[in-house]
C-alpha positions as protocol buffer text, in pm:
chain_id: "A"
residue {
  index: 1
  type: UNK
  ca { x: 1623 y: 1599 z: -1116 }
}
residue {
  index: 2
  type: UNK
  ca { x: 1711 y: 1264 z: -894 }
}
residue {
  index: 3
  type: UNK
  ca { x: 1489 y: 1123 z: -634 }
}
residue {
  index: 4
  type: UNK
  ca { x: 1684 y: 1289 z: -357 }
}
residue {
  index: 5
  type: UNK
  ca { x: 1778 y: 1620 z: -485 }
}
residue {
  index: 6
  type: UNK
  ca { x: 1677 y: 1909 z: -252 }
}
residue {
  index: 7
  type: UNK
  ca { x: 1457 y: 2134 z: -403 }
}
residue {
  index: 8
  type: UNK
  ca { x: 1584 y: 2508 z: -393 }
}
residue {
  index: 9
  type: UNK
  ca { x: 1368 y: 2808 z: -376 }
}
residue {
  index: 10
  type: UNK
  ca { x: 1582 y: 3035 z: -563 }
}
residue {
  index: 11
  type: UNK
  ca { x: 1535 y: 3104 z: -877 }
}
residue {
  index: 12
  type: UNK
  ca { x: 1209 y: 2834 z: -855 }
}
residue {
  index: 13
  type: UNK
  ca { x: 1066 y: 2879 z: -1170 }
}
residue {
  index: 14
  type: UNK
  ca { x: 664 y: 2916 z: -1110 }
}
residue {
  index: 15
  type: UNK
  ca { x: 450 y: 2678 z: -1310 }
}
residue {
  index: 16
  type: UNK
  ca { x: 148 y: 2823 z: -1494 }
}
residue {
  index: 17
  type: UNK
  ca { x: -193 y: 2733 z: -1319 }
}
residue {
  index: 18
  type: UNK
  ca { x: -361 y: 2821 z: -1024 }
}
residue {
  index: 19
  type: UNK
  ca { x: -121 y: 2947 z: -690 }
}
residue {
  index: 20
  type: UNK
  ca { x: -228 y: 2741 z: -400 }
}
residue {
  index: 21
  type: UNK
  ca { x: -63 y: 2730 z: -112 }
}
residue {
  index: 22
  type: UNK
  ca { x: -64 y: 2610 z: 276 }
}
residue {
  index: 23
  type: UNK
  ca { x: -244 y: 2343 z: 384 }
}
residue {
  index: 24
  type: UNK
  ca { x: -449 y: 2301 z: 85 }
}
residue {
  index: 25
  type: UNK
  ca { x: -106 y: 2299 z: -165 }
}
residue {
  index: 26
  type: UNK
  ca { x: -14 y: 2004 z: 49 }
}
residue {
  index: 27
  type: UNK
  ca { x: -329 y: 1793 z: 29 }
}
residue {
  index: 28
  type: UNK
  ca { x: -337 y: 1856 z: -351 }
}
residue {
  index: 29
  type: UNK
  ca { x: 23 y: 1776 z: -351 }
}
residue {
  index: 30
  type: UNK
  ca { x: -12 y: 1449 z: -153 }
}
residue {
  index: 31
  type: UNK
  ca { x: -332 y: 1337 z: -401 }
}
residue {
  index: 32
  type: UNK
  ca { x: -143 y: 1418 z: -681 }
}
residue {
  index: 33
  type: UNK
  ca { x: 191 y: 1194 z: -595 }
}
residue {
  index: 34
  type: UNK
  ca { x: -72 y: 964 z: -471 }
}
residue {
  index: 35
  type: UNK
  ca { x: -207 y: 916 z: -821 }
}
residue {
  index: 36
  type: UNK
  ca { x: 77 y: 933 z: -1001 }
}
residue {
  index: 37
  type: UNK
  ca { x: 333 y: 742 z: -830 }
}
residue {
  index: 38
  type: UNK
  ca { x: 97 y: 426 z: -733 }
}
residue {
  index: 39
  type: UNK
  ca { x: -20 y: 442 z: -1089 }
}
residue {
  index: 40
  type: UNK
  ca { x: 331 y: 472 z: -1309 }
}
residue {
  index: 41
  type: UNK
  ca { x: 589 y: 423 z: -983 }
}
residue {
  index: 42
  type: UNK
  ca { x: 786 y: 696 z: -814 }
}
residue {
  index: 43
  type: UNK
  ca { x: 1112 y: 703 z: -994 }
}
residue {
  index: 44
  type: UNK
  ca { x: 926 y: 734 z: -1335 }
}
residue {
  index: 45
  type: UNK
  ca { x: 739 y: 1073 z: -1209 }
}
residue {
  index: 46
  type: UNK
  ca { x: 934 y: 1384 z: -1157 }
}
residue {
  index: 47
  type: UNK
  ca { x: 844 y: 1694 z: -909 }
}
residue {
  index: 48
  type: UNK
  ca { x: 752 y: 1937 z: -1214 }
}
residue {
  index: 49
  type: UNK
  ca { x: 481 y: 1615 z: -1313 }
}
residue {
  index: 50
  type: UNK
  ca { x: 309 y: 1648 z: -994 }
}
residue {
  index: 51
  type: UNK
  ca { x: 325 y: 2037 z: -892 }
}
residue {
  index: 52
  type: UNK
  ca { x: 145 y: 2047 z: -1223 }
}
residue {
  index: 53
  type: UNK
  ca { x: -77 y: 1794 z: -1143 }
}
residue {
  index: 54
  type: UNK
  ca { x: -130 y: 1958 z: -826 }
}
residue {
  index: 55
  type: UNK
  ca { x: -189 y: 2312 z: -937 }
}
residue {
  index: 56
  type: UNK
  ca { x: 80 y: 2479 z: -754 }
}
residue {
  index: 57
  type: UNK
  ca { x: 385 y: 2623 z: -759 }
}
residue {
  index: 58
  type: UNK
  ca { x: 743 y: 2463 z: -676 }
}
residue {
  index: 59
  type: UNK
  ca { x: 785 y: 2731 z: -426 }
}
residue {
  index: 60
  type: UNK
  ca { x: 501 y: 2537 z: -250 }
}
residue {
  index: 61
  type: UNK
  ca { x: 627 y: 2241 z: -303 }
}
residue {
  index: 62
  type: UNK
  ca { x: 911 y: 2348 z: -133 }
}
residue {
  index: 63
  type: UNK
  ca { x: 781 y: 2475 z: 157 }
}
residue {
  index: 64
  type: UNK
  ca { x: 588 y: 2170 z: 217 }
}
residue {
  index: 65
  type: UNK
  ca { x: 863 y: 1896 z: 146 }
}
residue {
  index: 66
  type: UNK
  ca { x: 1204 y: 1966 z: 128 }
}
residue {
  index: 67
  type: UNK
  ca { x: 1316 y: 1684 z: -131 }
}
residue {
  index: 68
  type: UNK
  ca { x: 1164 y: 1395 z: -355 }
}
residue {
  index: 69
  type: UNK
  ca { x: 1214 y: 1167 z: -102 }
}
residue {
  index: 70
  type: UNK
  ca { x: 1014 y: 1339 z: 134 }
}
residue {
  index: 71
  type: UNK
  ca { x: 749 y: 1367 z: -56 }
}
residue {
  index: 72
  type: UNK
  ca { x: 750 y: 989 z: -118 }
}
residue {
  index: 73
  type: UNK
  ca { x: 725 y: 960 z: 259 }
}
residue {
  index: 74
  type: UNK
  ca { x: 427 y: 1113 z: 291 }
}
residue {
  index: 75
  type: UNK
  ca { x: 294 y: 957 z: 18 }
}
residue {
  index: 76
  type: UNK
  ca { x: 334 y: 624 z: 184 }
}
residue {
  index: 77
  type: UNK
  ca { x: 231 y: 748 z: 513 }
}
residue {
  index: 78
  type: UNK
  ca { x: -90 y: 833 z: 342 }
}
residue {
  index: 79
  type: UNK
  ca { x: -96 y: 509 z: 174 }
}
residue {
  index: 80
  type: UNK
  ca { x: -55 y: 304 z: 484 }
}
residue {
  index: 81
  type: UNK
  ca { x: -325 y: 509 z: 629 }
}
residue {
  index: 82
  type: UNK
  ca { x: -556 y: 419 z: 340 }
}
residue {
  index: 83
  type: UNK
  ca { x: -420 y: 74 z: 388 }
}
residue {
  index: 84
  type: UNK
  ca { x: -506 y: -36 z: 703 }
}
residue {
  index: 85
  type: UNK
  ca { x: -863 y: 152 z: 722 }
}
residue {
  index: 86
  type: UNK
  ca { x: -901 y: -103 z: 398 }
}
residue {
  index: 87
  type: UNK
  ca { x: -760 y: -387 z: 666 }
}
residue {
  index: 88
  type: UNK
  ca { x: -991 y: -301 z: 947 }
}
residue {
  index: 89
  type: UNK
  ca { x: -1302 y: -227 z: 779 }
}
residue {
  index: 90
  type: UNK
  ca { x: -1227 y: -616 z: 628 }
}
residue {
  index: 91
  type: UNK
  ca { x: -1179 y: -776 z: 967 }
}
residue {
  index: 92
  type: UNK
  ca { x: -1453 y: -535 z: 1113 }
}
residue {
  index: 93
  type: UNK
  ca { x: -1749 y: -743 z: 894 }
}
residue {
  index: 94
  type: UNK
  ca { x: -1723 y: -1047 z: 1155 }
}
residue {
  index: 95
  type: UNK
  ca { x: -1668 y: -893 z: 1507 }
}
residue {
  index: 96
  type: UNK
  ca { x: -1544 y: -1123 z: 1757 }
}
residue {
  index: 97
  type: UNK
  ca { x: -1452 y: -1434 z: 1478 }
}
residue {
  index: 98
  type: UNK
  ca { x: -1122 y: -1435 z: 1426 }
}
residue {
  index: 99
  type: UNK
  ca { x: -1118 y: -1711 z: 1164 }
}
residue {
  index: 100
  type: UNK
  ca { x: -1368 y: -1603 z: 996 }
}
residue {
  index: 101
  type: UNK
  ca { x: -1215 y: -1229 z: 942 }
}
residue {
  index: 102
  type: UNK
  ca { x: -886 y: -1349 z: 856 }
}
residue {
  index: 103
  type: UNK
  ca { x: -1114 y: -1515 z: 532 }
}
residue {
  index: 104
  type: UNK
  ca { x: -1341 y: -1203 z: 467 }
}
residue {
  index: 105
  type: UNK
  ca { x: -995 y: -1026 z: 449 }
}
residue {
  index: 106
  type: UNK
  ca { x: -911 y: -1224 z: 175 }
}
residue {
  index: 107
  type: UNK
  ca { x: -1265 y: -1219 z: 20 }
}
residue {
  index: 108
  type: UNK
  ca { x: -1207 y: -877 z: -30 }
}
residue {
  index: 109
  type: UNK
  ca { x: -855 y: -860 z: -116 }
}
residue {
  index: 110
  type: UNK
  ca { x: -972 y: -1100 z: -450 }
}
residue {
  index: 111
  type: UNK
  ca { x: -1255 y: -818 z: -528 }
}
residue {
  index: 112
  type: UNK
  ca { x: -1003 y: -558 z: -466 }
}
residue {
  index: 113
  type: UNK
  ca { x: -743 y: -722 z: -719 }
}
residue {
  index: 114
  type: UNK
  ca { x: -980 y: -798 z: -1007 }
}
residue {
  index: 115
  type: UNK
  ca { x: -1016 y: -423 z: -1061 }
}
residue {
  index: 116
  type: UNK
  ca { x: -922 y: -325 z: -1384 }
}
residue {
  index: 117
  type: UNK
  ca { x: -682 y: -100 z: -1367 }
}
residue {
  index: 118
  type: UNK
  ca { x: -529 y: -199 z: -959 }
}
residue {
  index: 119
  type: UNK
  ca { x: -126 y: -155 z: -981 }
}
residue {
  index: 120
  type: UNK
  ca { x: -80 y: -415 z: -713 }
}
residue {
  index: 121
  type: UNK
  ca { x: 48 y: -320 z: -322 }
}
residue {
  index: 122
  type: UNK
  ca { x: 234 y: 20 z: -382 }
}
residue {
  index: 123
  type: UNK
  ca { x: 431 y: -49 z: -89 }
}
residue {
  index: 124
  type: UNK
  ca { x: 608 y: -380 z: -271 }
}
residue {
  index: 125
  type: UNK
  ca { x: 642 y: -144 z: -597 }
}
residue {
  index: 126
  type: UNK
  ca { x: 856 y: 136 z: -372 }
}
residue {
  index: 127
  type: UNK
  ca { x: 1014 y: -163 z: -220 }
}
residue {
  index: 128
  type: UNK
  ca { x: 1103 y: -272 z: -619 }
}
residue {
  index: 129
  type: UNK
  ca { x: 1216 y: 61 z: -708 }
}
residue {
  index: 130
  type: UNK
  ca { x: 1445 y: 129 z: -413 }
}
residue {
  index: 131
  type: UNK
  ca { x: 1704 y: -179 z: -409 }
}
residue {
  index: 132
  type: UNK
  ca { x: 1901 y: -37 z: -85 }
}
residue {
  index: 133
  type: UNK
  ca { x: 1720 y: -186 z: 216 }
}
residue {
  index: 134
  type: UNK
  ca { x: 1884 y: 110 z: 397 }
}
residue {
  index: 135
  type: UNK
  ca { x: 1671 y: 368 z: 204 }
}
residue {
  index: 136
  type: UNK
  ca { x: 1414 y: 531 z: 437 }
}
residue {
  index: 137
  type: UNK
  ca { x: 1152 y: 408 z: 191 }
}
residue {
  index: 138
  type: UNK
  ca { x: 1256 y: 47 z: 181 }
}
residue {
  index: 139
  type: UNK
  ca { x: 1271 y: 88 z: 601 }
}
residue {
  index: 140
  type: UNK
  ca { x: 902 y: 242 z: 550 }
}
residue {
  index: 141
  type: UNK
  ca { x: 801 y: -67 z: 391 }
}
residue {
  index: 142
  type: UNK
  ca { x: 918 y: -322 z: 598 }
}
residue {
  index: 143
  type: UNK
  ca { x: 723 y: -153 z: 881 }
}
residue {
  index: 144
  type: UNK
  ca { x: 432 y: -184 z: 701 }
}
residue {
  index: 145
  type: UNK
  ca { x: 448 y: -547 z: 622 }
}
residue {
  index: 146
  type: UNK
  ca { x: 561 y: -615 z: 1000 }
}
residue {
  index: 147
  type: UNK
  ca { x: 277 y: -402 z: 1139 }
}
residue {
  index: 148
  type: UNK
  ca { x: 32 y: -650 z: 894 }
}
residue {
  index: 149
  type: UNK
  ca { x: 232 y: -986 z: 966 }
}
residue {
  index: 150
  type: UNK
  ca { x: 157 y: -871 z: 1375 }
}
residue {
  index: 151
  type: UNK
  ca { x: -217 y: -838 z: 1280 }
}
residue {
  index: 152
  type: UNK
  ca { x: -192 y: -1186 z: 1115 }
}
residue {
  index: 153
  type: UNK
  ca { x: -15 y: -1314 z: 1385 }
}
residue {
  index: 154
  type: UNK
  ca { x: -257 y: -1187 z: 1675 }
}
residue {
  index: 155
  type: UNK
  ca { x: -582 y: -1310 z: 1458 }
}
residue {
  index: 156
  type: UNK
  ca { x: -440 y: -1608 z: 1413 }
}
residue {
  index: 157
  type: UNK
  ca { x: -397 y: -1683 z: 1797 }
}
residue {
  index: 158
  type: UNK
  ca { x: -747 y: -1552 z: 1865 }
}
residue {
  index: 159
  type: UNK
  ca { x: -874 y: -1796 z: 1626 }
}
residue {
  index: 160
  type: UNK
  ca { x: -704 y: -2091 z: 1794 }
}
residue {
  index: 161
  type: UNK
  ca { x: -467 y: -2206 z: 1542 }
}
residue {
  index: 162
  type: UNK
  ca { x: -224 y: -2451 z: 1634 }
}
residue {
  index: 163
  type: UNK
  ca { x: 74 y: -2279 z: 1526 }
}
residue {
  index: 164
  type: UNK
  ca { x: -35 y: -1912 z: 1526 }
}
residue {
  index: 165
  type: UNK
  ca { x: 334 y: -1818 z: 1315 }
}
residue {
  index: 166
  type: UNK
  ca { x: 309 y: -2081 z: 1047 }
}
residue {
  index: 167
  type: UNK
  ca { x: -68 y: -1975 z: 985 }
}
residue {
  index: 168
  type: UNK
  ca { x: 33 y: -1602 z: 970 }
}
residue {
  index: 169
  type: UNK
  ca { x: 322 y: -1658 z: 737 }
}
residue {
  index: 170
  type: UNK
  ca { x: 125 y: -1843 z: 542 }
}
residue {
  index: 171
  type: UNK
  ca { x: -134 y: -1630 z: 518 }
}
residue {
  index: 172
  type: UNK
  ca { x: 137 y: -1363 z: 455 }
}
residue {
  index: 173
  type: UNK
  ca { x: 310 y: -1539 z: 152 }
}
residue {
  index: 174
  type: UNK
  ca { x: -33 y: -1527 z: 27 }
}
residue {
  index: 175
  type: UNK
  ca { x: -142 y: -1192 z: 29 }
}
residue {
  index: 176
  type: UNK
  ca { x: 190 y: -1115 z: -125 }
}
residue {
  index: 177
  type: UNK
  ca { x: 139 y: -1367 z: -409 }
}
residue {
  index: 178
  type: UNK
  ca { x: -237 y: -1188 z: -503 }
}
residue {
  index: 179
  type: UNK
  ca { x: -13 y: -861 z: -557 }
}
residue {
  index: 180
  type: UNK
  ca { x: 247 y: -992 z: -774 }
}
residue {
  index: 181
  type: UNK
  ca { x: -34 y: -1209 z: -964 }
}
residue {
  index: 182
  type: UNK
  ca { x: -233 y: -886 z: -1012 }
}
residue {
  index: 183
  type: UNK
  ca { x: 58 y: -765 z: -1204 }
}
residue {
  index: 184
  type: UNK
  ca { x: 224 y: -1054 z: -1366 }
}
residue {
  index: 185
  type: UNK
  ca { x: -102 y: -1235 z: -1447 }
}
residue {
  index: 186
  type: UNK
  ca { x: -376 y: -958 z: -1471 }
}
residue {
  index: 187
  type: UNK
  ca { x: -629 y: -832 z: -1238 }
}
residue {
  index: 188
  type: UNK
  ca { x: -947 y: -1116 z: -1165 }
}
residue {
  index: 189
  type: UNK
  ca { x: -656 y: -1410 z: -1292 }
}
residue {
  index: 190
  type: UNK
  ca { x: -719 y: -1787 z: -1198 }
}
residue {
  index: 191
  type: UNK
  ca { x: -429 y: -1727 z: -916 }
}
residue {
  index: 192
  type: UNK
  ca { x: -606 y: -1420 z: -753 }
}
residue {
  index: 193
  type: UNK
  ca { x: -974 y: -1587 z: -762 }
}
residue {
  index: 194
  type: UNK
  ca { x: -858 y: -1867 z: -647 }
}
residue {
  index: 195
  type: UNK
  ca { x: -691 y: -1752 z: -351 }
}
residue {
  index: 196
  type: UNK
  ca { x: -985 y: -1718 z: -100 }
}
residue {
  index: 197
  type: UNK
  ca { x: -1065 y: -2110 z: -112 }
}
residue {
  index: 198
  type: UNK
  ca { x: -658 y: -2168 z: -21 }
}
residue {
  index: 199
  type: UNK
  ca { x: -664 y: -1981 z: 268 }
}
residue {
  index: 200
  type: UNK
  ca { x: -1012 y: -2100 z: 361 }
}
residue {
  index: 201
  type: UNK
  ca { x: -817 y: -2432 z: 410 }
}
residue {
  index: 202
  type: UNK
  ca { x: -509 y: -2299 z: 540 }
}
residue {
  index: 203
  type: UNK
  ca { x: -734 y: -2144 z: 768 }
}
residue {
  index: 204
  type: UNK
  ca { x: -928 y: -2468 z: 852 }
}
residue {
  index: 205
  type: UNK
  ca { x: -651 y: -2672 z: 899 }
}
residue {
  index: 206
  type: UNK
  ca { x: -469 y: -2452 z: 1123 }
}
residue {
  index: 207
  type: UNK
  ca { x: -760 y: -2403 z: 1352 }
}
residue {
  index: 208
  type: UNK
  ca { x: -946 y: -2716 z: 1306 }
}
residue {
  index: 209
  type: UNK
  ca { x: -1270 y: -2532 z: 1183 }
}
residue {
  index: 210
  type: UNK
  ca { x: -1439 y: -2417 z: 900 }
}
residue {
  index: 211
  type: UNK
  ca { x: -1448 y: -2093 z: 759 }
}
residue {
  index: 212
  type: UNK
  ca { x: -1837 y: -2072 z: 688 }
}
residue {
  index: 213
  type: UNK
  ca { x: -1783 y: -1879 z: 317 }
}
């Protein structure tokens, strides 16, 4: 089945195993898609594999998602929620201290990107798989990145950076570098481990202060 093929209910064959329907089926499908798409890639995983892992039948999948593209968007929405929950928990460690909030994010990112099975940024991964910039999945990725950059700019401004946009853009570039390095050099590699120190230098230079580590 192609990535955008609509799932047809007529004649759909039921998979073996548990037959779950309704909201529970939707959650099972999203959990399965989350695991499979992130680990193996969106295009590499067919809907049959997702259905089997979720323990539902194809009819249940059709009732929840009209196409694989729709399932991919639901997966991205789930990842977006998880991502910003992680981001805000990191910032929340230093309330009212924007420079330290920015620093803390890099400290936490380096730890996360050093986990053995880390597969990088799910949004970067999806953008690589969909070359058409007009595809809804790519548009979702753009939105996710814009939202992150807006948050970085907000904190850079609050931290008193002499050029908040420049600091936010520099930190954004470093974040993407950590994602890439985790897959090209491997989780926990040297470039990842040095990222918090480089971020501290950028923040201190822009804000005229030291971010205590």
